[in-house]
C-alpha positions in Angstrom: -16.7 26.0 4.3 -14.0 23.5 3.5 -10.6 24.2 1.9 -11.8 22.8 -1.4 -15.3 24.2 -1.4 -16.3 25.1 -5.0 -14.2 22.3 -6.5 -16.2 19.8 -8.5 -14.9 16.3 -8.9 -16.4 13.6 -11.1 -15.5 10.2 -9.6 -15.8 7.3 -12.1 -13.6 5.0 -10.0 -14.5 1.9 -8.1 -13.3 -0.2 -5.1 -10.5 1.5 -3.2 -7.7 3.6 -4.6 -9.8 6.0 -6.6 -12.7 6.2 -4.2 -10.2 6.8 -1.3 -8.8 9.8 -3.3 -12.3 11.1 -3.9 -13.3 10.7 -0.2 -10.3 12.8 0.9 -11.3 15.5 -1.6 -14.9 15.4 -0.3 -13.7 15.6 3.3 -11.9 18.8 2.3 -15.0 20.4 0.9 -15.1 19.4 -2.8 -18.3 18.4 -4.4 -17.7 14.8 -5.5 -20.1 13.2 -7.9 -19.7 9.4 -8.0 -20.9 7.8 -11.2 -22.1 4.2 -10.6 -23.7 1.4 -12.7 -27.5 1.3 -12.4 -28.8 -1.6 -10.2 -25.5 -2.8 -8.9 -23.2 0.2 -8.4 -19.6 0.1 -7.1 -18.4 -3.5 -6.7 -17.8 -2.9 -3.0 -21.5 -2.3 -2.3 -21.7 -6.1 -2.3 -18.5 -6.8 -0.3 -20.3 -7.9 2.8 -20.8 -9.1 5.4 -20.4 -7.2 7.6 -23.2 -4.8 6.6 -24.0 -1.4 8.1 -26.7 -1.8 10.7 -30.0 0.1 10.5 -31.3 2.3 13.3 -33.0 -0.8 14.7 -29.9 -3.0 14.6 -30.7 -5.0 11.5 -28.4 -5.6 8.6 -29.0 -2.9 6.0 -27.6 -4.5 2.9 -25.1 -1.6 2.7 -21.6 -3.1 2.9 -19.3 -1.6 5.5 -16.5 -1.6 3.0 -18.3 0.8 0.7 -19.2 3.0 3.6 -15.5 3.4 4.5 -14.4 4.8 1.2 -17.3 7.0 -0.2 -18.2 9.4 2.6 -19.4 12.8 1.5 -20.2 11.9 -2.2 -23.2 12.2 -4.4 -24.3 9.0 -6.2 -25.5 9.3 -9.7 -26.4 6.0 -11.5 -25.7 6.2 -15.2 -25.2 3.4 -17.7 -21.9 4.2 -19.4 -22.5 1.5 -22.0 -25.2 3.6 -23.5 -24.6 6.5 -25.8 -27.0 8.7 -23.8 -25.2 7.8 -20.6 -21.9 8.7 -22.1 -23.2 12.0 -23.3 -24.5 12.8 -19.7 -21.0 12.1 -18.3 -19.4 14.2 -20.9 -21.7 17.0 -20.0 -20.9 16.7 -16.3 -17.1 16.6 -17.2 -17.5 19.8 -19.1 -18.3 21.6 -15.9 -16.0 19.7 -13.6 -12.5 20.6 -12.3 -11.3 17.0 -11.7 -12.1 13.5 -13.0 -10.9 10.4 -11.3 -11.1 7.0 -13.1 -9.6 3.6 -12.6 -10.6 1.7 -15.7 -8.2 -0.5 -17.6 -5.7 1.6 -19.6 -7.3 3.0 -22.7 -10.7 1.4 -22.2 -12.7 4.6 -21.6 -11.7 5.8 -25.2 -14.4 3.6 -26.6 -17.0 5.5 -24.6 -15.6 8.9 -25.6 -14.6 9.5 -22.0 -10.8 9.4 -22.3 -8.6 12.4 -21.5 -8.1 13.5 -25.0 -11.8 13.7 -25.7 -12.8 15.4 -22.5 -9.9 17.8 -22.5 -11.2 19.0 -25.9 -14.5 19.8 -24.2 -12.9 21.2 -21.0 -9.3 22.2 -21.3 -9.1 23.1 -17.6 -10.0 19.5 -16.6 -7.5 17.6 -14.3 -8.0 14.0 -15.3 -6.5 11.4 -12.9 -6.2 7.8 -14.2 -5.4 5.1 -11.6 -4.4 1.6 -12.8 -2.4 -1.3 -11.5 0.5 -0.8 -13.9 0.1 2.6 -15.5 -0.8 3.8 -19.0 2.6 2.7 -20.5 4.9 -0.3 -20.4 4.5 -4.0 -21.2 1.9 -4.6 -18.5 -0.2 -1.5 -19.0 -3.3 -3.4 -20.2 -3.3 -5.9 -17.3 -5.6 -5.5 -14.4 -3.8 -4.9 -11.1 -5.1 -5.6 -7.6 -3.5 -4.5 -4.4 -2.6 -8.1 -3.2 -0.8 -8.7 -6.5 0.9 -5.4 -6.4 2.2 -6.0 -2.8 3.8 -9.1 -4.1 5.3 -7.8 -7.4 6.3 -4.5 -5.7 8.5 -6.2 -3.1 6.4 -5.3 0.0 5.5 -8.9 0.9 9.2 -9.9 0.7 9.9 -7.7 3.6 6.7 -8.3 5.5 6.3 -11.3 7.8 8.5 -13.4 10.0 11.8 -14.9 8.9 11.6 -18.2 7.1 13.6 -20.0 9.8 11.0 -19.0 12.5 7.5 -20.4 13.2 5.0 -18.7 10.9 7.8 -17.5 8.6 7.2 -16.5 5.1 6.0 -13.5 3.1 2.8 -11.8 4.3 0.5 -9.1 2.9 -0.2 -6.0 5.0 -3.5 -6.1 6.9 -5.1 -3.3 4.8 -4.8 -2.7 1.1 -1.6 -0.6 1.5 -0.9 -0.1 -2.2 -4.5 1.0 -2.9 -4.5 3.4 0.0 -1.2 5.0 -0.7 -2.1 5.3 -4.4 -5.2 7.1 -3.4 -3.2 9.5 -1.2 -0.5 10.1 -3.9 -3.3 10.8 -6.4 -4.8 13.4 -4.1 -1.4 15.1 -3.9 -1.0 15.0 -7.7 -4.4 16.4 -8.2 -3.7 19.4 -5.9 -0.4 20.0 -7.7 -2.2 19.9 -11.1 -4.9 22.3 -9.8 -2.2 24.7 -8.6 -0.4 24.4 -12.0 -3.8 25.2 -13.7 -3.9 28.5 -11.8 -0.7 29.5 -13.5 -1.3 28.0 -17.0 -5.0 28.0 -17.4 -5.1 24.4 -18.5 -5.5 21.0 -16.8 -3.5 17.9 -17.5 -3.6 14.1 -17.4 -2.3 12.3 -14.3 -1.1 8.7 -14.7 -1.0 6.9 -11.4 0.0 3.2 -11.0 -0.3 1.0 -8.0 3.0 -0.6 -8.8 4.8 2.7 -9.1 3.5 3.8 -5.8 4.4 0.5 -4.1 8.0 0.6 -5.4 8.3 4.3 -4.5 7.1 3.6 -0.9 9.7 0.9 -0.3 11.6 4.0 1.0 14.6 3.0 3.1 14.4 -0.6 2.1 15.0 0.1 -1.6 17.8 2.5 -0.7 19.3 -0.1 1.6 19.6 -2.4 -1.4 20.9 0.3 -3.8 23.5 1.3 -1.2 24.7 -2.1 -0.3 23.7 -4.6 -3.0 22.2 -6.8 -0.3 18.6 -7.8 -0.8 16.5 -6.8 2.3 15.1 -9.7 4.2 12.1 -10.0 6.5 12.6 -9.1 10.1 9.1 -9.9 11.3 8.2 -7.2 13.9 11.7 -5.8 13.9 13.4 -2.9 12.1 16.0 -3.4 9.4 18.2 -0.4 10.5 17.5 0.2 14.2 17.9 -2.0 17.3 16.0 -2.5 19.6 13.0 -1.5 17.5 10.5 -4.4 17.7 8.0 -6.5 19.5 9.0 -8.2 22.8 7.1 -10.7 24.9 6.4 -9.8 28.5 5.1 -12.2 31.1 1.5 -11.9 29.8 1.5 -10.5 26.3 3.4 -8.6 23.6 4.4 -5.0 23.6 6.5 -2.7 21.4 9.7 -0.8 22.0 11.0 1.7 19.4 14.4 3.1 20.3 15.2 5.6 17.6 18.6 6.7 18.8 21.4 6.0 21.3 20.1 8.4 23.9 16.8 6.5 24.0 18.7 3.2 24.3 20.5 4.5 27.4 17.2 5.7 28.9 15.6 2.4 28.1 18.3 0.4 29.8 18.2 2.6 32.9 14.4 2.3 33.1 14.3 -1.5 32.9 17.1 -2.1 35.4 20.0 -2.9 32.9 22.0 0.3 33.1 25.3 -1.4 32.2 24.2 -2.5 28.7 25.2 0.7 26.9 28.8 0.3 28.3 29.1 -3.0 26.4 31.0 -2.2 23.1 28.6 -4.6 21.3 25.7 -2.4 22.1 27.1 1.1 22.5 26.0 2.6 19.1 23.1 1.6 17.0 25.4 0.3 14.3 26.9 -2.0 17.0 23.5 -3.2 18.0 22.5 -3.9 14.4 25.7 -6.0 14.0 25.0 -7.8 17.3 21.2 -8.0 16.9 20.8 -11.6 18.0 22.7 -11.0 21.2 20.9 -7.9 22.4 17.5 -9.2 21.4 18.1 -12.5 23.2 19.2 -10.6 26.3 16.3 -8.2 26.4 13.8 -10.9 25.5 14.8 -13.0 28.6 14.6 -9.9 30.8 11.2 -8.8 29.7 9.6 -12.1 30.6 10.0 -11.1 34.3 7.1 -8.5 34.4 3.8 -7.8 32.7 3.5 -5.7 29.6 1.6 -3.0 31.4 4.4 -2.8 34.0 7.1 -2.5 31.3 5.1 0.0 29.3 4.6 2.2 32.4 8.2 2.4 33.4 9.6 2.7 29.9 7.1 5.4 29.1 8.1 7.3 32.2 11.7 7.4 30.8 10.3 9.0 27.6 11.2 6.1 25.4 8.7 5.2 22.7 6.8 2.2 23.9 3.3 0.9 23.4 0.8 -1.9 23.7 -0.5 -3.9 20.7 -4.2 -3.1 20.4 -6.8 -4.8 18.4 -9.2 -2.7 16.3 -11.8 -2.3 19.1 -9.1 -1.3 21.6 -7.5 1.2 19.1 -10.9 2.9 18.6 -11.3 3.1 22.3 -7.8 4.5 22.9 -8.2 7.8 24.9 -5.9 9.7 22.5 -8.0 8.5 19.5 -11.2 9.7 21.2 -9.6 13.0 22.2 -8.6 13.7 18.6 -12.1 13.3 17.4 -11.5 10.4 15.0 -14.8 8.7 15.9 -17.7 10.6 14.1 -21.4 10.1 13.7 -23.0 11.0 10.4 -26.7 10.5 10.0 -27.5 8.0 7.3 -30.9 7.4 5.6 -31.0 3.9 7.2 -29.3 4.8 10.5 -29.5 8.3 12.0 -26.8 7.4 14.5 -24.3 5.9 12.0 -20.7 5.9 13.4 -17.5 5.7 11.4 -13.8 6.7 11.6 -13.3 10.2 10.3 -10.5 12.1 8.6 -7.1 12.5 10.3 -6.7 15.9 8.7 -6.9 18.8 11.2 -6.9 22.3 9.8 -7.3 25.5 11.9 -9.1 27.7 9.3 -11.0 25.2 7.2 -11.7 22.1 9.3 -13.1 19.0 7.8 -16.9 18.9 7.7 -18.9 15.7 7.4 -21.7 16.8 5.1 -23.1 13.3 4.3 -22.3 9.6 4.7 -21.6 7.3 1.8 -24.6 7.6 -0.5 -27.2 5.0 -1.4 -27.0 3.9 -5.1 -28.5 6.6 -7.3 -29.6 8.7 -4.3 -28.7 11.9 -6.0 -29.3 11.2 -9.7 -32.2 13.5 -10.2 -30.6 16.2 -8.0 -27.4 16.3 -10.0 -28.9 16.0 -13.5 -31.4 18.7 -12.8 -29.1 21.0 -10.8 -25.9 20.6 -12.9 -27.3 19.9 -16.4 -30.7 21.5 -16.2 -32.6 18.4 -17.3 -36.4 18.5 -17.0 -38.6 16.0 -15.2 -39.8 14.7 -18.6 -36.2 14.1 -19.8 -35.4 12.3 -16.5 -38.5 10.1 -17.0 -37.5 9.2 -20.5 -33.9 8.3 -19.5 -35.2 6.1 -16.7 -37.6 4.3 -18.9 -34.7 3.4 -21.3 -32.5 2.3 -18.4 -29.9 5.0 -18.9 -30.2 6.3 -15.4 -31.5 5.2 -12.0 -32.8 7.2 -9.1 -33.2 5.8 -5.6 -36.9 5.3 -5.0 
């Protein structure tokens, strides 16, 4: 039994931020019913290659992107453009605890699926809207994609190498950071709203915006600007406030050093054969090293070229200074610590009984995460949900299918 067993979530969202939120809730035990368009489903079903492989090693036609964000859900294919489809969703919402949607602000009102309408049917409903720019403000009606939000929200301005260095210029993060963080913040907001409901007896509307989340997670960089008036610049693989805290090149490849305080800097210098450096007034305190960043980085960079990355990592690690290699994705999944923590899981899929994926990072002693099912096939659970939750008969299902209102996986 999961921590959220008994919680019913209606997931009308698509692509990443909303589905990520729904997947976290499903991992924690909630029943998450994903409403998808008949015939095509969530856009990310077609975001391949790569495709999930079948048990015989062939491409399945199931995009790996979709698999990564919809684990543990039930798929119900309903045409929201039809009046009958809208009524089915309203009926499901009437018995749900949470609804997640990421349609353009206000657009679900024309289907009678907006918060005001559904809250009248189910006052206890927690309704989470996720958009690019929020439900209010001059850009509320605009669509917002993660890439655009990373740019508008300032993240790309502090990501990437300096303009005066090779490869300089703003860069996006390698995963959809704004989407993922919005999904996580939405999960937190939903839990808070559910706790509030325990006290008040009523749900509420949650208004989540990718841009809000992106600006909020600028963290120390935005505070640096507010405190100093200086616009933060890109430092590439270095830290704006701490030195040395960056990538260095060894004789064979790159590695990372992350000195978080002056004691670690002293230990670092002793471990690499430069014990005199902390005595230099330019490098004694972190503030000194930040002021003389170029000098200390140049000195260390020249020194690190004398040995291999593995040799440096070994001796620095022995001194208990944070240090590490730069792994590619395959190497990160094979990292012994990752394996020991159980992050690689196998969840039987209808097309691959040995389907592997990365699991949840959440570890709970009393209610551990359970992997009940993989991401669903389109419409895999339509009949099951409409019969089990709404009490529809076989005849009613047949009529709805004949009119194209619903679709069930053959």
